[in-house]
C-alpha positions, -999 to 999 in steps of 0.1 A, spaced: 730 170 -596 690 166 -594 670 186 -581 657 156 -561 690 142 -552 691 174 -527 691 179 -489 691 217 -487 678 247 -501 701 257 -537 717 288 -528 730 323 -550 764 310 -551 754 277 -564 728 295 -592 761 314 -602 786 277 -605 755 265 -629 768 291 -660 778 268 -694 766 238 -668 729 221 -666 702 243 -675 685 261 -646 650 253 -645 628 281 -631 589 291 -628 568 315 -601 547 304 -575 525 322 -556 508 297 -529 525 271 -506 502 240 -522 517 249 -555 556 257 -541 556 223 -533 549 211 -564 575 235 -583 599 225 -553 605 190 -566 612 201 -600 628 233 -600 661 252 -593 649 285 -586 612 293 -575 600 331 -584 577 346 -566 570 371 -591 550 402 -595 533 391 -622 509 379 -593 492 411 -597 479 402 -632 476 364 -624 463 363 -587 449 397 -579 436 405 -615 448 441 -621 459 450 -658 495 453 -649 525 443 -625 525 482 -617 500 480 -586 516 455 -570 524 463 -537 555 453 -516 527 437 -490 516 420 -514 546 402 -520 552 393 -489 525 380 -484 524 356 -515 563 351 -505 552 343 -473 533 311 -486 556 306 -512 587 303 -485 565 272 -465 562 252 -494 602 259 -503 629 236 -492 648 228 -521 645 255 -542 664 288 -546 635 313 -534 637 350 -550 610 377 -545 600 395 -567 609 436 -561 577 453 -573 574 490 -591 582 516 -565 597 501 -539 634 505 -550 643 528 -580 642 561 -560 680 548 -546 701 524 -532 688 532 -500 655 531 -506 661 501 -521 682 485 -493 651 494 -465 624 475 -489 647 442 -497 660 441 -462 625 438 -454 616 412 -477 642 391 -471 636 392 -433 599 388 -436 599 357 -463 627 341 -457 635 342 -493 676 338 -508 672 366 -528 658 396 -544 650 404 -582 649 438 -598 644 453 -632 671 475 -654 706 472 -664 725 506 -668 704 526 -645 705 501 -618 739 491 -615 748 514 -587 718 498 -564 727 458 -574 766 466 -561 750 481 -530 728 455 -519 752 430 -531 779 447 -509 753 443 -479 748 409 -486 716 410 -502 718 384 -536 709 401 -565 686 382 -595 687 411 -626 662 417 -650 669 436 -686 654 431 -721 615 439 -716 609 453 -684 573 450 -674 574 478 -646 586 502 -676 559 491 -699 544 527 -702 574 539 -711 589 511 -735 554 516 -753 539 482 -746 556 446 -744 577 450 -774 608 426 -779 638 437 -773 669 442 -786 665 449 -824 689 467 -846 709 493 -827 686 486 -797 711 449 -792 740 476 -783 715 488 -753 705 455 -744 738 438 -740 749 470 -718 723 465 -693 734 430 -694 772 434 -679 766 463 -664 746 442 -636 770 415 -639 800 440 -633 778 450 -601 775 422 -589 741 401 -597 743 362 -597 722 361 -628 697 374 -652 664 373 -666 666 383 -703 628 387 -710 617 393 -746 654 395 -762 659 384 -801 676 352 -798 704 360 -816 712 386 -788 702 361 -756 731 340 -771 757 365 -777 750 377 -741 749 343 -725 783 337 -745 797 371 -730 790 374 -694 799 356 -671 768 351 -645 741 327 -659 711 342 -677 675 333 -676 655 334 -705 614 341 -711 611 344 -744 647 346 -752 670 318 -764 678 275 -761 714 293 -755 703 311 -723 717 291 -688 677 285 -677 643 293 -686 615 302 -664 580 308 -672 548 320 -653 532 289 -636 496 299 -646 509 302 -685 526 269 -688 495 255 -670 462 266 -691 452 287 -658 454 319 -671 432 328 -702 434 364 -706 462 363 -733 486 339 -740 523 352 -750 537 337 -777 568 322 -761 546 303 -738 545 264 -745 515 257 -723 523 216 -707 487 216 -695 456 230 -705 444 233 -666 418 261 -672 393 237 -692 395 209 -663 389 233 -636 359 250 -657 343 211 -663 350 204 -626 326 230 -615 301 231 -641 296 196 -626 295 200 -591 275 229 -597 247 206 -620 249 181 -592 240 202 -565 209 214 -583 201 182 -594 203 173 -553 228 150 -567 256 158 -540 264 156 -512 252 117 -516 251 95 -486 288 88 -487 293 125 -481 273 133 -449 266 117 -415 243 93 -396 227 92 -360 
C-alpha cells in the first residue's frame, strides 16, 4: 500500500512484515517542515545522529547528546503522521549496558513520541537489544560501518571485505535473533549485503550497500545537495539546493544594498 493511502502511522511490526516485499523508503529529518515533506513519501523517518554534522557543524557524530536527539525528535514528531518515526541513540547513551540503554531509550520514546530507537552494533549489542525489546522498546539495529566507532575502525571504510564478511554477517544474525525489527547495513560490500538480506528474517535497510536490500536510507541533506562539506560516493543527489539557496541569499543581499527591497508592496501605508 502506498504511503499516501495510509490513514495512520506505520508500526515496527508492519515494517517487519515488509520483508521481501515492496522496498521500504527511509530518509532522515531533523526539523518539522522537512518532516512534513518527507512524511508524504517515506515509510520510515530517521532522526539520525548525523544531525550533529549536518545541522550543528560537528566534525563527527560523537559529540551528539541525548538532549539534542530529543529536541530534534520532538520537532520531527510534529511533522510526522504516517511514517514510522525512529530516533538514533547517541554515542555513550547505551553502550554501558542494558539498564542504561533502557533508561535512555525509554526517555527518548516518552519525550519525543517516537515509535522506535536505533542503535549501532551487532554481536556486542545483542543482549541490549533483547533487553529493550522484551520491555516494549522496538529497536532498529545498525551494522557494517558504525560511525560512532569510527575512531576504533580507523575511518569511514567499506565493511565486509575478505574475512571480515563473516563478522558482519554474524552481527546481522545476532541482532535478528535479539529481536530487532529491521537492520541498517551501512557501507557494506554489495555481495555481502545481498547475502545478508537473503539469510536473515528482518528487513535490511541499505546505505551504501545493495539494491537487493529490503529498503534504502539516505541523509536528507546529502540527497538534496544541501550538505557541501563532503559527498559520500554512495549518495545520489536528487537536487542541488545549496546553489539555489546561495543564489537566493545573494539576490536578497544585493536588493537590500541597492534599496530595492523592501518595495512598496512589502511595506504598510498610513
